[in-house]
Structures are given as C-alpha cells and as structure tokens.
C-alpha positions in Angstrom: -13.5 7.5 11.5 -15.2 4.0 10.2 -13.7 0.8 10.8 -11.3 -0.2 7.9 -10.6 -3.7 7.4 -8.0 -4.5 5.4 -7.6 -7.9 3.0 -4.5 -8.4 2.2 -1.9 -11.6 0.4 1.3 -12.4 -0.2 0.3 -14.2 -3.1 -2.6 -14.2 -5.6 -4.9 -17.7 -5.8 -6.0 -17.4 -2.2 -9.7 -16.3 -2.7 -8.5 -12.8 -1.3 -11.2 -11.0 -3.3 -13.7 -13.9 -3.0 -13.5 -13.5 0.8 -13.8 -9.7 1.0 -17.3 -9.9 -0.8 -18.5 -12.2 1.3 -17.1 -11.2 4.6 -18.7 -8.0 3.4 -22.0 -9.0 3.0 -22.0 -11.3 5.9 -20.9 -8.4 8.2 -24.5 -6.3 6.4 -26.2 -9.3 7.9 -25.2 -9.1 11.2 -26.6 -5.2 10.8 -23.3 -3.2 10.6 -23.3 -0.6 7.5 -20.5 -1.9 4.9 -18.6 -0.1 2.3 -16.8 -2.7 0.4 -13.8 -0.4 -1.4 -11.8 -2.2 -4.4 -8.5 -1.1 -4.4 -7.3 -3.6 -6.9 -6.8 -2.3 -10.0 -8.1 -5.9 -11.7 -11.5 -4.5 -10.3 -13.3 -8.0 -10.0 -14.9 -7.0 -6.4 -17.9 -6.0 -8.2 -18.1 -9.4 -10.3 -19.2 -11.0 -6.7 -21.5 -7.3 -5.2 -22.6 -5.4 -8.2 -26.2 -4.8 -9.5 -26.3 -5.8 -13.3 -25.4 -5.0 -15.7 -22.0 -4.4 -14.3 -20.6 -1.2 -13.8 -17.6 0.6 -15.8 -17.4 3.6 -13.4 -16.0 3.6 -9.7 -12.8 5.5 -7.5 -10.6 6.2 -10.9 -13.8 7.9 -12.3 -13.6 10.0 -9.8 -9.3 10.5 -9.5 -9.5 11.4 -13.3 -12.1 13.8 -11.9 -15.3 12.6 -14.2 -17.6 11.6 -11.4 -18.2 12.6 -7.4 -17.4 9.9 -4.5 -21.3 9.5 -4.1 -21.9 8.6 -8.3 -19.2 6.7 -7.7 -21.1 4.5 -4.9 -23.5 2.0 -5.5 -26.1 -0.5 -3.6 -24.5 -3.5 -4.4 -25.3 -7.1 -3.7 -26.0 -8.7 0.3 -27.1 -5.1 1.4 -23.2 -3.7 0.9 -22.9 -0.2 -0.3 -19.9 -1.3 -3.4 -17.2 1.3 -4.6 -15.5 -0.3 -7.8 -12.1 0.8 -8.7 -13.3 1.7 -12.0 -11.1 1.2 -15.1 -7.8 3.0 -16.2 -5.8 2.2 -19.1 -2.1 1.7 -18.9 -0.7 5.5 -18.3 -3.4 6.3 -16.2 -2.8 3.6 -13.8 0.7 4.7 -13.5 0.1 8.3 -13.3 -2.4 7.1 -10.6 -0.1 5.1 -8.7 2.5 8.1 -8.6 -0.3 9.8 -7.5 -1.1 7.7 -4.7 2.9 7.1 -3.9 3.2 11.1 -3.5 0.7 11.3 -0.9 0.3 8.7 1.3 -2.9 10.2 3.2 -4.8 10.2 0.2 -7.0 6.5 1.2 -7.4 8.1 4.8 -8.2 11.4 3.8 -11.1 10.0 1.4 -12.5 7.9 4.0 -12.7 10.7 6.4 -14.5 12.8 3.7 -17.5 10.1 3.5 -18.6 11.3 7.2 -19.5 7.2 7.4 -21.3 6.4 10.4 -19.5 5.3 13.1 -20.3 1.6 13.6 -19.4 1.5 9.7 -16.9 -1.4 8.5 -15.1 -0.4 5.2 -14.1 -3.6 3.6 -10.9 -3.5 1.2 -9.9 -5.4 -0.9 -5.9 -5.4 -2.2 -3.9 -6.7 -5.0 -1.5 -9.3 -3.3 1.8 -8.8 -2.5 3.6 -5.4 -1.9 2.2 -2.4 -3.4 1.5 1.6 -3.1 -2.1 0.1 -3.1 -1.0 -2.0 0.2 0.9 1.2 1.6 -2.2 2.9 1.4 -5.0 1.1 3.3 -2.4 -0.1 5.8 -1.7 3.8 6.9 -5.3 3.6 7.9 -6.6 0.5 8.5 -8.1 -0.6 11.7 -7.1 -4.2 10.9 -5.4 -6.3 7.9 -7.1 -10.0 7.3 -4.6 -12.4 5.6 -6.6 -15.2 3.5 -3.7 -18.0 3.6 -3.9 -21.3 1.8 -2.6 -24.8 3.5 0.3 -24.9 1.3 3.7 -24.0 1.3 4.1 -21.5 -0.7 1.5 -19.4 1.4 3.3 -20.4 4.2 6.7 -19.1 2.8 5.7 -15.7 1.3 3.1 -14.6 4.2 6.7 -13.0 5.5 6.7 -10.1 2.5 3.7 -8.7 3.8 3.7 -9.3 7.7 6.9 -6.8 6.8 4.3 -4.1 5.2 2.0 -4.2 8.2 5.3 -3.8 10.5 6.7 -0.6 8.7 3.3 0.9 8.4 0.6 0.2 10.4 2.1 -2.0 13.6 2.8 1.1 15.5 0.2 3.1 14.9 -2.9 3.8 17.2 -6.0 2.2 16.5 -4.7 -0.7 14.9 -5.7 -3.7 15.8 -3.0 -6.1 14.5 -2.9 -8.5 11.6 -5.4 -11.6 11.9 -5.6 -14.7 9.2 -8.0 -17.1 8.0 -7.2 -20.6 6.3 -9.3 -20.4 3.0 -10.2 -23.5 1.1 -8.7 -26.2 3.5 -9.1 -29.8 1.7 -8.2 -32.0 5.2 -8.3 -35.0 2.9 -4.6 -33.9 2.0 -1.9 -34.9 4.2 0.3 -32.4 3.1 -2.8 -30.0 3.6 -3.4 -31.3 7.1 0.0 -31.2 8.3 0.4 -26.8 7.1 -2.7 -26.2 8.9 -1.5 -28.0 12.1 1.5 -25.7 11.5 -0.4 -23.0 10.8 -2.4 -23.1 14.3 0.3 -23.9 16.4 1.9 -21.0 15.0 -1.0 -18.5 14.7 -3.0 -19.4 17.4 -5.7 -16.7 18.7 -4.5 -14.9 15.8 -5.9 -17.3 13.2 -9.9 -16.8 13.1 -11.3 -19.4 10.6 -10.8 -22.3 8.4 -12.9 -22.3 5.2 -13.4 -25.4 4.2 -13.4 -26.4 0.0 -17.0 -25.8 -1.3 -18.6 -25.7 -4.6 -20.9 -23.7 -3.2 -18.3 -20.6 -3.4 -17.7 -20.4 -7.2 -21.4 -21.5 -8.0 -22.2 -18.3 -6.2 -19.6 -16.4 -7.9 -21.7 -17.6 -11.2 -24.6 -16.1 -10.3 -22.6 -13.1 -8.9 -24.2 -13.6 -5.4 -22.7 -13.8 -1.8 -22.4 -17.6 -0.9 -25.0 -17.3 1.9 -27.4 -16.0 -0.4 -27.1 -18.2 -3.0 -26.5 -21.6 -0.8 -27.1 -20.6 3.1 -26.9 -23.7 4.3 -23.7 -24.9 2.5 -19.9 -25.6 4.7 -18.5 -22.0 2.7 -21.7 -20.0 4.4 -21.3 -21.9 8.0 -17.4 -21.3 7.7 -17.9 -17.7 7.1 -20.5 -16.8 9.4 -18.4 -18.3 12.1 -15.5 -16.4 10.7 -17.1 -13.2 11.0 -18.3 -14.0 14.7 -14.4 -14.3 16.0 -13.8 -11.0 13.8 -16.0 -9.0 15.0 -14.8 -8.5 18.9 -11.5 -7.4 16.9 -13.3 -5.0 14.7 -15.3 -3.3 17.7 -12.2 -3.4 19.5 -10.4 -1.1 17.5 -12.9 1.9 18.0 -11.7 4.7 19.0 -13.1 4.4 22.8 -10.6 1.0 22.8 -7.2 2.8 22.1 -4.7 2.9 24.4 -3.7 6.3 25.8 -2.0 8.4 24.0 1.7 8.5 25.7 
C-alpha cells in the first residue's frame, strides 16, 4: 500500500488544509506521486489544488453511487492528483458518517483498491478534533502530522488528538508515529517565542518544521496556487521545503521493507 500521511489537528484555525496542500505539492516536486485526499466535509482542499472551474464532485459522489473512484480524481495544481470530498446535504452527511462508523476499514480498503504506485504518498486532510473521519485515517496512516500554533490553546488541546493516535494507530505495525509542525510563527511576539521554545524542548526531533507568518501564503491561496508556485523565493516556500526535507526520511522509514518483524 502507498504511504499515507494524515494531517490532524486538535482545533481549527491552525492552517491544516493550507499545509496539506502545500506539503502535497512539495512532495510532488520531489518526484513522488502524490494523491491529495480531502476527508473533511468542508471540502476546502480543492480551493488550493483544484483546476478551474472548481469541481463539485468528489468521494461523496462515489459513496452515493453517482460516479466511480476514477471519475472522482482529477489532475490538480502543483503536479498533484486531487480527490475532493464533494458535497453532501445534512442527511446524506449523517448517513455517510454512520456508514464510516459501521465500516472501520472503509478507507484502508479504498486506498488498497486504487493500486497506487509503491512510492506514492496519499496526503489526507481531516477535520479538526476527534471524528469518525480521523478514526478512519488513523487506522491506515503511515505517519500523522499535527500543525500547531505557538499559542496556549494549541499547547493545551493537542492531547485530544494525541489520545486518538494512541488508540487507533500507535500499536499498528507500519505506523511511524506522530510528528509536529509549528505554523504561523511570529518571533516578534514574546508569548509566541516562549511557547515555541517550550514546544521545541518537549517535542525534540518530532518537531519537523517551523513555518513563519508570510503574506505570500494568503496571496497564493487567493490565486489558488501552492505557495512555491506563486512565490518560489518566499520565506513560506523555503520553510515548507525544509519541512519536507525533514519529513521524507520518516515517510521512507514507513515503507513495508522497514516495518519491524511481527512477534
């Protein structure tokens, strides 16, 4: 099975979807086949990666039997293949969530059925906080990556998702662990500097990147482009490339050839 990188967050507003899009594009620039999968009903990953006009179809339409998996995927920006969430009304969304709860291996079976290249990376965006979507992806994830802000709220609430990682992924062969990235770093703020240093001390090598606040990120989103494509010499583009450089050894270590022997 392809490597699955799950973007997880304990709360909204940490830039998780923006990060998922830019990491997917950065991994594609490294020559990896990348599928960006939106498992968040907000359906926002398409705003970063989809071609114009914006697609309305997605995996939700597969669930409803309207189209097949192949028709739900599209060539996105930045060399990425995109699978949007799609659009469900309230009743359909409730039914879909109930179906996921009843089929805990739904996503694992879907990814296996796509027969992706062995070196492919599936970057999965998930809703913030505990959810049935997060359960699905943690059951198949090779790695989980949690973006944080250098603020007290991110520091205090991350335990919610860490407990889910422990429950659904930690003991599984092939799971490479939970990594962290601090987003929207503003070093001129004293509190942010203090929280960032505490995160560095506590997380150590599990902290793989620090992305500074950069206007290029919001400008790139307005143009519906990965930041490295919109502003390749920006601080944000540099920070993302550095995070991917530190992420790649972790991704490679989760390939089946590196899995520990079963007892």
